[in-house]
DOTIMAR-899266 format. One record per residue (C-alpha): residue number from 1; chain; residue in one letter; x, y, z. Coordinates in Angstrom, 3 decimals. Layout:
   num   chaine   residu          u          v          w
   NUM        A        A          X          Y          Z
...
REM end
This chain:
   num   chaine   residu          u          v          w
     1        A        X    -50.091    226.502    -33.383
     2        A        X    -53.567    225.293    -32.411
     3        A        X    -55.068    226.325    -29.115
     4        A        X    -55.697    223.509    -26.615
     5        A        X    -59.295    223.616    -25.354
     6        A        X    -59.754    224.159    -21.615
     7        A        X    -62.696    222.423    -19.934
     8        A        X    -64.176    222.708    -16.463
     9        A        X    -64.530    225.706    -14.201
    10        A        X    -61.987    226.323    -11.445
    11        A        X    -63.246    227.146     -7.971
    12        A        X    -62.206    230.715     -7.088
    13        A        X    -59.175    230.830     -4.817
    14        A        X    -58.227    227.186     -5.373
    15        A        X    -54.903    226.244     -6.975
    16        A        X    -54.946    223.823     -9.915
    17        A        X    -51.397    222.670    -10.608
    18        A        X    -50.777    221.132    -14.014
    19        A        X    -50.977    217.325    -14.137
    20        A        X    -50.056    215.580    -17.405
    21        A        X    -52.465    212.752    -18.257
    22        A        X    -53.102    210.314    -21.110
    23        A        X    -56.392    208.639    -22.005
    24        A        X    -57.496    206.370    -24.831
    25        A        X    -60.422    205.473    -27.034
    26        A        X    -60.462    201.689    -27.342
    27        A        X    -63.070    199.973    -29.484
    28        A        X    -64.104    196.342    -29.733
    29        A        X    -66.907    195.133    -32.016
    30        A        X    -68.076    198.720    -32.485
    31        A        X    -68.294    199.448    -28.737
    32        A        X    -66.178    201.964    -26.811
    33        A        X    -64.334    200.961    -23.617
    34        A        X    -65.390    203.050    -20.618
    35        A        X    -64.597    202.810    -16.924
    36        A        X    -66.982    203.428    -14.065
    37        A        X    -64.860    204.965    -11.317
    38        A        X    -66.236    204.594     -7.799
    39        A        X    -63.744    206.226     -5.417
    40        A        X    -64.399    205.590     -1.727
    41        A        X    -64.159    209.310     -0.984
    42        A        X    -65.777    210.919     -4.017
    43        A        X    -68.580    210.844     -6.563
    44        A        X    -68.934    208.127     -9.190
    45        A        X    -67.816    209.155    -12.667
    46        A        X    -67.543    207.625    -16.132
    47        A        X    -64.193    208.086    -17.882
    48        A        X    -62.196    206.909    -20.822
    49        A        X    -59.474    204.574    -19.522
    50        A        X    -56.188    206.294    -18.691
    51        A        X    -54.643    208.568    -16.123
    52        A        X    -51.573    210.343    -14.871
    53        A        X    -48.227    210.382    -16.620
    54        A        X    -45.492    209.566    -14.118
    55        A        X    -42.064    211.274    -14.218
    56        A        X    -39.847    209.694    -16.877
    57        A        X    -42.821    208.117    -18.650
    58        A        X    -44.009    208.996    -22.150
    59        A        X    -47.695    209.652    -22.760
    60        A        X    -47.881    206.374    -24.704
    61        A        X    -46.267    204.418    -21.848
    62        A        X    -48.597    205.975    -19.275
    63        A        X    -51.619    205.224    -21.440
    64        A        X    -50.671    201.538    -21.742
    65        A        X    -49.914    201.233    -17.996
    66        A        X    -53.061    203.026    -16.855
    67        A        X    -55.284    201.179    -19.341
    68        A        X    -54.211    197.733    -18.108
    69        A        X    -54.322    198.776    -14.428
    70        A        X    -57.899    200.048    -14.817
    71        A        X    -59.359    197.541    -17.286
    72        A        X    -57.104    194.507    -17.622
    73        A        X    -56.728    195.302    -21.334
    74        A        X    -53.283    195.539    -22.914
    75        A        X    -53.239    198.332    -25.497
    76        A        X    -50.923    200.382    -27.640
    77        A        X    -51.422    203.928    -28.858
    78        A        X    -52.242    204.024    -32.590
    79        A        X    -52.745    207.731    -33.203
    80        A        X    -52.976    210.927    -31.196
    81        A        X    -56.541    212.241    -31.410
    82        A        X    -56.370    215.561    -29.599
    83        A        X    -55.139    217.540    -26.637
    84        A        X    -57.511    218.888    -23.979
    85        A        X    -57.050    220.455    -20.562
    86        A        X    -59.568    220.099    -17.745
    87        A        X    -59.909    221.607    -14.271
    88        A        X    -60.524    218.517    -12.154
    89        A        X    -60.942    217.637     -8.482
    90        A        X    -60.393    213.955     -7.714
    91        A        X    -62.027    211.801     -5.033
    92        A        X    -59.383    212.824     -2.487
    93        A        X    -60.320    216.494     -3.081
    94        A        X    -56.999    217.164     -4.850
    95        A        X    -57.367    219.780     -7.585
    96        A        X    -55.464    219.686    -10.885
    97        A        X    -55.528    221.176    -14.332
    98        A        X    -55.178    217.904    -16.191
    99        A        X    -53.152    218.497    -19.352
   100        A        X    -54.509    215.637    -21.463
   101        A        X    -53.330    213.843    -24.523
   102        A        X    -55.920    211.476    -25.987
   103        A        X    -55.150    208.531    -28.264
   104        A        X    -56.950    206.031    -30.436
   105        A        X    -55.727    202.689    -29.109
   106        A        X    -55.357    199.174    -30.432
   107        A        X    -56.494    196.490    -28.010
   108        A        X    -53.799    193.803    -28.036
   109        A        X    -54.774    191.323    -25.335
   110        A        X    -56.706    190.729    -22.126
   111        A        X    -54.576    190.708    -18.954
   112        A        X    -57.091    190.449    -16.075
   113        A        X    -54.264    189.610    -13.638
   114        A        X    -52.808    193.119    -14.237
   115        A        X    -56.017    194.984    -13.365
   116        A        X    -55.200    196.477     -9.963
   117        A        X    -57.601    199.409     -9.594
   118        A        X    -60.565    197.857     -7.764
   119        A        X    -62.615    201.062     -7.945
   120        A        X    -62.583    200.981    -11.788
   121        A        X    -65.024    198.771    -13.717
   122        A        X    -64.725    198.268    -17.473
   123        A        X    -67.882    198.363    -19.566
   124        A        X    -68.656    198.849    -23.260
   125        A        X    -71.141    201.137    -25.007
   126        A        X    -71.910    202.289    -28.555
   127        A        X    -70.044    205.520    -29.360
   128        A        X    -73.107    207.811    -29.344
   129        A        X    -74.207    206.483    -25.949
   130        A        X    -70.648    206.654    -24.597
   131        A        X    -70.538    210.316    -25.592
   132        A        X    -73.541    211.056    -23.357
   133        A        X    -72.247    209.003    -20.412
   134        A        X    -68.765    210.503    -20.046
   135        A        X    -68.501    212.653    -16.915
   136        A        X    -65.758    214.982    -18.138
   137        A        X    -66.247    217.277    -21.095
   138        A        X    -62.603    216.785    -22.109
   139        A        X    -63.253    213.038    -22.497
   140        A        X    -66.415    213.706    -24.527
   141        A        X    -64.397    216.124    -26.688
   142        A        X    -61.786    213.423    -27.343
   143        A        X    -64.441    210.857    -28.235
   144        A        X    -66.073    213.379    -30.593
   145        A        X    -62.675    213.931    -32.236
   146        A        X    -62.376    210.149    -32.683
   147        A        X    -65.884    209.929    -34.168
   148        A        X    -65.139    212.704    -36.667
   149        A        X    -62.033    210.868    -37.895
   150        A        X    -64.328    208.143    -39.238
REM end
């Protein structure tokens, strides 16, 4: 069984409970979908679209829900790219070890009325540039895995 890479460095003495998450690499006209996250109580970051898996939800269901909430894009998971864990502190100063599953996604439709996360802004960049912009190493790892698949 392959080892799941662990990214980030935990702060000594701080608990990082596991948090299952799902993120996706969506591409349109050769450009990768990214979100600029501007939480009111934390630093700006650049992420792949996605987020937490709620109880009773599959990773694929969470990916589709989070993607449309953050970007207004309806997607479906095409293929699992990789797994990656990441020590992460969110804007509310909550610490987690995000246990991530990353997918290549198919963009099905635009649903701007379903975008509900006002602090997330969708933008598009070429893959090599996107790789340098991503704030979390686990997201860059997933994008690199996608790039290597050709």
